[in-house]
Structure formats: C-alpha cells, structure tokens
FIMI-162909 format. One line per 10 residues: number of its first residue (from 1); their letters; for each residue x, z, y of N, C-alpha, C. Coordinates in steps of 0.05 Angstrom, whole numbers, plus 5000, padded with zeros to 4 digits. Example, Ala and Ser with C-alpha at 12.3 -4.5 7.8 and 13.67 -1.06 7.14 Angstrom:
2
1 = AS = 5264/5156/4886/5246/5156/4910/5264/5156/4934; 5257/5142/4955/5273/5143/4979/5258/5157/5001
***
This chain:
218
1 = MRRWPAALVL = 4976/5326/4687/4963/5314/4710/4971/5328/4736; 4979/5313/4757/4986/5324/4782/4966/5317/4803; 4959/5336/4820/4941/5331/4842/4957/5331/4868; 4949/5314/4886/4962/5312/4912/4949/5331/4932; 4964/5345/4947/4952/5360/4969/4939/5341/4989; 4916/5349/4999/4901/5331/5018/4918/5325/5042; 4937/5342/5050/4953/5338/5073/4970/5313/5070; 4979/5307/5046/4996/5283/5042/4980/5258/5047; 4956/5257/5038/4939/5234/5042/4933/5232/5072; 4927/5254/5085/4921/5254/5113/4945/5243/5129
11 = LAVLAARPAP = 4969/5251/5121/4993/5242/5134/4995/5211/5133; 4989/5200/5110/4989/5171/5107/4968/5158/5124; 4945/5169/5126/4923/5158/5142/4932/5157/5171; 4943/5178/5181/4951/5179/5209/4974/5159/5214; 4992/5157/5195/5015/5138/5199/5006/5109/5200; 4985/5103/5185/4977/5075/5183/4953/5068/5200; 4945/5086/5219/4922/5080/5235/4927/5054/5251; 4907/5036/5251/4911/5010/5264/4916/5013/5294; 4933/4995/5304/4938/4993/5333/4915/4977/5345; 4911/4980/5372/4889/4966/5385/4892/4936/5384
21 = ADDSVAHVVF = 4917/4926/5384/4921/4896/5386/4909/4883/5361; 4893/4862/5365/4881/4848/5343/4901/4832/5326; 4925/4827/5337/4945/4812/5321/4967/4830/5311; 4963/4855/5311/4984/4874/5301/4984/4873/5271; 5006/4882/5259/5007/4883/5230/4985/4901/5219; 4980/4924/5232/4960/4943/5224/4932/4929/5223; 4926/4914/5243/4900/4901/5244/4897/4881/5222; 4918/4865/5217/4917/4845/5195/4913/4859/5168; 4928/4880/5163/4926/4894/5137/4901/4910/5134; 4892/4923/5156/4869/4941/5154/4846/4930/5171
31 = EPGRFASVTP = 4842/4904/5172/4822/4892/5189/4795/4906/5185; 4783/4916/5206/4758/4931/5204/4737/4915/5189; 4723/4928/5171/4701/4915/5156/4707/4910/5127; 4733/4906/5120/4739/4899/5093/4732/4922/5074; 4743/4946/5079/4737/4968/5061/4709/4980/5068; 4701/4977/5093/4675/4987/5100/4652/4973/5084; 4658/4949/5075/4637/4934/5060/4634/4943/5031; 4652/4961/5022/4651/4971/4994/4630/4993/4993; 4609/4989/4978/4587/5008/4977/4586/5022/4950; 4578/5047/4949/4578/5062/4924/4553/5055/4908
41 = PRTLVYRFET = 4554/5061/4882/4578/5068/4867/4595/5044/4861; 4621/5046/4865/4638/5023/4861/4666/5033/4852; 4678/5019/4832/4704/5026/4823/4722/5001/4826; 4744/5004/4840/4763/4983/4844/4788/4989/4826; 4797/4970/4811/4818/4974/4791/4843/4958/4801; 4866/4971/4799/4891/4959/4808/4912/4962/4786; 4933/4945/4788/4955/4947/4769/4981/4952/4784; 4995/4973/4776/5022/4979/4787/5043/4968/4769; 5063/4955/4781/5086/4945/4765/5112/4953/4779; 5132/4959/4762/5159/4965/4771/5178/4948/4755
51 = RGRGIEAPLV = 5196/4934/4769/5216/4918/4756/5242/4919/4773; 5264/4912/4761/5289/4912/4776/5313/4916/4759; 5335/4923/4771/5360/4927/4758/5358/4949/4737; 5366/4943/4712/5365/4962/4691/5339/4966/4677; 5318/4952/4687/5291/4954/4674/5287/4928/4658; 5287/4931/4632/5286/4907/4614/5259/4893/4616; 5238/4908/4616/5211/4897/4618/5196/4912/4640; 5179/4898/4655/5164/4911/4676/5149/4936/4666; 5150/4957/4682/5135/4981/4676/5107/4978/4689; 5086/4980/4673/5059/4974/4682/5042/4999/4679
61 = SPGRLEVRDV = 5027/5006/4700/5009/5029/4700/4983/5022/4715; 4961/5035/4708/4935/5029/4721/4931/5046/4746; 4913/5037/4762/4903/5053/4785/4874/5048/4789; 4859/5069/4796/4830/5066/4800/4822/5080/4826; 4805/5066/4841/4793/5077/4865/4763/5078/4861; 4751/5102/4862/4723/5105/4858/4709/5113/4884; 4689/5097/4892/4672/5105/4915/4646/5115/4903; 4641/5141/4907/4618/5153/4894/4595/5159/4913; 4602/5161/4939/4581/5168/4958/4588/5158/4985; 4569/5156/5003/4574/5148/5031/4554/5162/5049
71 = TPEGVKQVWL = 4564/5172/5071/4547/5187/5090/4531/5167/5107; 4510/5176/5121/4495/5158/5139/4513/5146/5161; 4536/5159/5167/4554/5149/5187/4574/5129/5176; 4573/5124/5150/4590/5104/5137/4616/5115/5126; 4619/5141/5125/4643/5153/5114/4640/5156/5083; 4658/5144/5069/4657/5144/5040/4671/5168/5028; 4661/5178/5005/4675/5198/4990/4689/5184/4966; 4715/5186/4966/4732/5170/4948/4749/5187/4930; 4753/5178/4906/4771/5190/4886/4792/5170/4878; 4817/5178/4875/4838/5161/4865/4848/5172/4839
81 = ELFEGEARRV = 4853/5155/4820/4866/5162/4795/4889/5142/4790; 4914/5152/4790/4937/5134/4789/4955/5141/4765; 4965/5121/4752/4984/5123/4730/4972/5137/4706; 4990/5142/4686/4981/5154/4661/5001/5175/4652; 4993/5191/4632/5011/5211/4620/5019/5232/4640; 5045/5240/4638/5055/5260/4656/5055/5252/4685; 5056/5226/4690/5057/5215/4717/5029/5213/4730; 5008/5219/4715/4981/5215/4724/4976/5233/4749; 4964/5221/4769/4957/5235/4794/4928/5231/4801; 4915/5251/4810/4887/5250/4818/4884/5260/4846
91 = VGPMSAREQN = 4870/5245/4863/4864/5253/4890/4834/5251/4895; 4822/5272/4905/4794/5270/4912/4780/5297/4910; 4757/5298/4924/4747/5277/4941/4762/5275/4968; 4763/5251/4979/4775/5247/5005/4757/5228/5020; 4758/5229/5047/4741/5213/5063/4755/5188/5072; 4740/5166/5073/4751/5140/5081/4729/5124/5094; 4737/5108/5113/4717/5090/5126/4726/5061/5126; 4748/5055/5139/4757/5027/5141/4784/5021/5128; 4800/5042/5123/4826/5038/5111/4825/5043/5081; 4835/5025/5066/4835/5027/5037/4854/5050/5028
101 = PILLAFLQMD = 4843/5072/5017/4860/5095/5011/4882/5090/4990; 4878/5071/4972/4898/5067/4951/4923/5054/4963; 4920/5037/4984/4942/5026/4998/4958/5048/5013; 4943/5066/5026/4956/5089/5039/4971/5106/5019; 4959/5110/4996/4973/5126/4975/4998/5113/4966; 4998/5086/4963/5022/5071/4955/5044/5076/4976; 5037/5073/5001/5057/5077/5022/5067/5105/5023; 5049/5125/5018/5058/5153/5017/5078/5158/4995; 5072/5146/4971/5091/5149/4949/5117/5136/4955; 5116/5113/4969/5140/5098/4975/5159/5114/4993
111 = VAEMGRLTTG = 5148/5125/5015/5165/5139/5034/5175/5165/5021; 5158/5178/5005/5167/5202/4991/5190/5197/4972; 5189/5174/4958/5211/5167/4940/5237/5161/4955; 5235/5147/4978/5259/5142/4994/5271/5168/5004; 5254/5186/5011/5264/5212/5020/5279/5227/4998; 5268/5225/4973/5282/5238/4951/5308/5225/4944; 5309/5199/4945/5333/5184/4937/5356/5187/4957; 5349/5192/4982/5370/5194/5002/5374/5222/5013; 5358/5241/5003/5358/5268/5014/5352/5267/5044; 5339/5246/5053/5331/5243/5081/5303/5253/5084
121 = SAMYFQQQIR = 5291/5245/5107/5264/5254/5113/5244/5232/5108; 5224/5238/5091/5203/5218/5087/5189/5211/5113; 5187/5231/5131/5174/5226/5157/5190/5205/5173; 5216/5205/5171/5232/5185/5185/5225/5157/5176; 5224/5153/5149/5217/5126/5139/5189/5119/5146; 5171/5138/5146/5143/5133/5153/5141/5124/5182; 5156/5137/5200/5155/5129/5228/5164/5101/5232; 5185/5092/5218/5194/5064/5221/5173/5044/5211; 5160/5051/5190/5138/5033/5180/5116/5032/5200; 5109/5056/5212/5088/5056/5231/5094/5039/5256
131 = KQFNSRVPTE = 5120/5040/5264/5127/5023/5287/5123/4993/5281; 5129/4985/5256/5125/4958/5248/5095/4951/5247; 5079/4970/5239/5050/4966/5237/5039/4961/5265; 5051/4972/5285/5042/4969/5313/5053/4943/5326; 5070/4929/5312/5082/4905/5323/5067/4880/5314; 5076/4857/5323/5064/4832/5316/5084/4815/5299; 5074/4806/5276/5091/4791/5257/5075/4766/5248; 5088/4743/5245/5073/4719/5236/5060/4723/5209; 5037/4711/5206/5023/4712/5180/5024/4685/5166; 5018/4686/5140/5020/4661/5124/4993/4658/5109
141 = PVEVELDGKA = 4980/4636/5111/4956/4631/5095/4963/4625/5066; 4951/4638/5047/4956/4634/5019/4930/4634/5004; 4931/4630/4978/4908/4632/4961/4914/4651/4938; 4894/4666/4930/4897/4684/4906/4875/4676/4887; 4880/4681/4861/4860/4674/4841/4847/4699/4829; 4820/4699/4831/4805/4721/4820/4781/4710/4805; 4779/4718/4780/4757/4709/4762/4756/4679/4761; 4780/4666/4760/4781/4637/4758/4776/4622/4783; 4773/4636/4806/4767/4623/4831/4790/4627/4850; 4797/4606/4865/4817/4608/4886/4804/4618/4911
151 = LPATRITIKP = 4815/4640/4922/4804/4652/4946/4824/4651/4969; 4815/4646/4993/4834/4645/5016/4843/4674/5022; 4869/4676/5029/4880/4702/5035/4901/4699/5057; 4911/4722/5066/4931/4723/5087/4954/4740/5077; 4979/4730/5081/5002/4746/5073/5019/4752/5098; 5028/4777/5098/5045/4785/5121/5068/4802/5109; 5092/4796/5119/5117/4809/5108/5131/4824/5131; 5139/4848/5126/5154/4863/5147/5180/4875/5135; 5199/4879/5152/5225/4892/5145/5229/4915/5165; 5216/4937/5160/5215/4959/5180/5241/4972/5187
161 = FATDPRIDQF = 5262/4968/5170/5287/4983/5175/5309/4965/5185; 5305/4939/5186/5326/4919/5191/5340/4924/5218; 5325/4931/5239/5337/4933/5265/5339/4962/5275; 5333/4981/5257/5334/5009/5264/5363/5018/5267; 5371/5029/5290/5400/5037/5294/5408/5060/5275; 5390/5074/5264/5397/5097/5247/5399/5089/5217; 5393/5063/5211/5392/5056/5183/5419/5056/5170; 5441/5057/5186/5467/5059/5174/5470/5084/5157; 5453/5103/5162/5454/5127/5145/5441/5122/5118; 5424/5101/5116/5410/5094/5092/5412/5064/5086
171 = PAFRDKTYEF = 5437/5054/5083/5441/5025/5082/5426/5011/5059; 5420/5026/5038/5407/5014/5014/5380/5002/5022; 5368/5012/5044/5341/5003/5051/5340/4985/5075; 5363/4977/5085/5364/4960/5109/5347/4935/5106; 5349/4921/5083/5335/4896/5079/5310/4898/5062; 5300/4922/5059/5276/4926/5043/5252/4913/5057; 5237/4898/5041/5213/4884/5052/5187/4895/5040; 5166/4893/5056/5139/4900/5048/5122/4876/5052; 5109/4867/5031/5093/4843/5031/5064/4851/5025; 5046/4845/5044/5018/4852/5041/5002/4826/5039
181 = TVSDQVPGGL = 4984/4824/5019/4966/4802/5017/4938/4812/5017; 4922/4802/5037/4895/4813/5041/4875/4790/5041; 4850/4796/5035/4830/4776/5035/4803/4789/5040; 4786/4776/5056/4759/4786/5061/4742/4783/5035; 4750/4766/5017/4734/4761/4993/4743/4777/4969; 4763/4795/4973/4771/4813/4951/4759/4840/4957; 4744/4852/4939/4733/4879/4944/4754/4899/4954; 4748/4911/4976/4767/4930/4987/4788/4917/5006; 4789/4890/5006/4806/4876/5024/4835/4872/5015; 4845/4889/4998/4873/4887/4990/4876/4872/4964
191 = WSIVTRTPDP = 4892/4850/4964/4899/4837/4940/4924/4849/4928; 4945/4852/4944/4970/4864/4934/4987/4874/4956; 5005/4893/4948/5027/4901/4964/5052/4900/4946; 5073/4889/4956/5098/4887/4941/5121/4897/4958; 5137/4915/4948/5161/4923/4962/5185/4913/4946; 5205/4902/4960/5229/4892/4947/5254/4904/4961; 5271/4916/4945/5296/4927/4955/5319/4912/4944; 5333/4896/4960/5357/4881/4949/5382/4897/4953; 5402/4890/4938/5429/4901/4942/5439/4893/4969; 5447/4911/4986/5456/4904/5013/5481/4887/5014
201 = ETGELVLEKS = 5496/4887/4992/5521/4871/4991/5517/4844/4979; 5502/4843/4957/5499/4817/4942/5473/4803/4946; 5452/4818/4955/5426/4807/4958/5410/4807/4932; 5423/4816/4910/5409/4817/4884/5387/4838/4885; 5364/4832/4872/5342/4850/4872/5350/4876/4857; 5347/4898/4870/5351/4924/4857/5325/4936/4846; 5304/4935/4863/5279/4947/4855/5256/4932/4868; 5235/4927/4852/5211/4915/4862/5187/4932/4852; 5170/4940/4870/5146/4954/4862/5122/4940/4874; 5101/4938/4858/5077/4924/4868/5052/4938/4858
211 = MTFVAGAG = 5031/4932/4873/5004/4941/4866/4985/4917/4871; 4971/4909/4851/4954/4884/4853/4926/4890/4844; 4907/4879/4858/4879/4882/4851/4873/4869/4824; 4857/4882/4807/4850/4871/4781/4821/4864/4780; 4804/4883/4787/4775/4879/4784/4759/4900/4800; 4735/4894/4806/4717/4913/4819/4691/4914/4804; 4683/4938/4796/4658/4942/4781/4639/4959/4797; 4613/4953/4793/4593/4970/4807/4574/4953/4823
***
C-alpha cells in the first residue's frame, strides 16, 4: 500500500481552484454546492478503467471516497482509497469543501504520469490544464443512467495542450482530450472523467483512462 504525501493533493487542489467566471470550465466541473451537499457518513464508489493499444481487455480497479466528518464551517474530513494490490493508494484525512477530492486525485495522477513518460515536468502539464480550467468552452447536455433512472447531466471536453507553443517537446499529448460529465443529481457531482490520447500521426487511440461513479452509500 502506498500513501500520498498531503502536498501532492494540495497541489492538485490549488491547480483546479475554480475561476470567478460562472461559465468557466472550472465552474462547470466544480460548481459550488455539488460536493458540499455530501454529508457524513457517506461513501462514494467509483470505477477506474484503462484501455488502449496493447491492452487486450480493459483494466478495472475500484476507488472509494469516504466522508467521515464535517466541521461546523462545512469542511469535510475525507479519505480516499484507490486501486488494489501493490497499486493501492490511501489518502487521508484531508480537508474538502466544494471540490470533489477524487477528481483532483485523478488529475494529479494524470499529470504525474505524463511527467514520468516524457521526463518532463508534471507542473508544466498541470499549468496547461489550469489555464484551460480558467477558460470558457461549450458544454453539451447529456443523460446518464443511475439505478435505472436517466438523469440530466452536462458534458464538457477540453484539449489543454492543442495550442500550447511548447507542446512540440511532447507531441504525443498534443491532441489529448479530457472529458468531464457532471450532474447535480449524482452524489458528489461527478459522473465521469475520461482522458483519451490518440496517436498524433494516425489518430488511433493509444490510451484511454476513465473514472466513473458507481454508487453512493450512507
């Protein structure tokens, strides 16, 4: 089992802090009130999947977010448990108010992996994503199905590296997309996040990683 230093989670929180504009990507993804409405004790369960070139069957792992306590000011004490076996990671306790910590953890893992694959700086990739979060991107109304019911949701897709002048140093990620699906009617607000990395020459999918809400108990 591996534990994350609190600084890594804090870094993700700072990077994803919502911009003031109500129509920014950050506001759509972290709209105030969605995670704030989760009251303890509550456990949110998610499913991680990895698929792509050379992966015969999707790799599936669980993720759990536990809200065990909340202060009078509305700050929650949260624990995360991600993956299984040697890859298992535990984070907590950590404080959260309006931003869903498991989404921030997903983004933190994403930029850390890009840094490892390119011997570049995870901070660089994080900064480009943050710039996109502060921008305005069209949204798409969609439906998601939970417990046999169709729920209204919003989908937003960003390509944070497409126009970056430095991306020639990391061409494999030029067309990488991040797709967020959120809903006020899903506990914690997040239905899914999907990242897709295509081959820059052929457009063929190289790697897809996703995290999808499964259930909420409590």
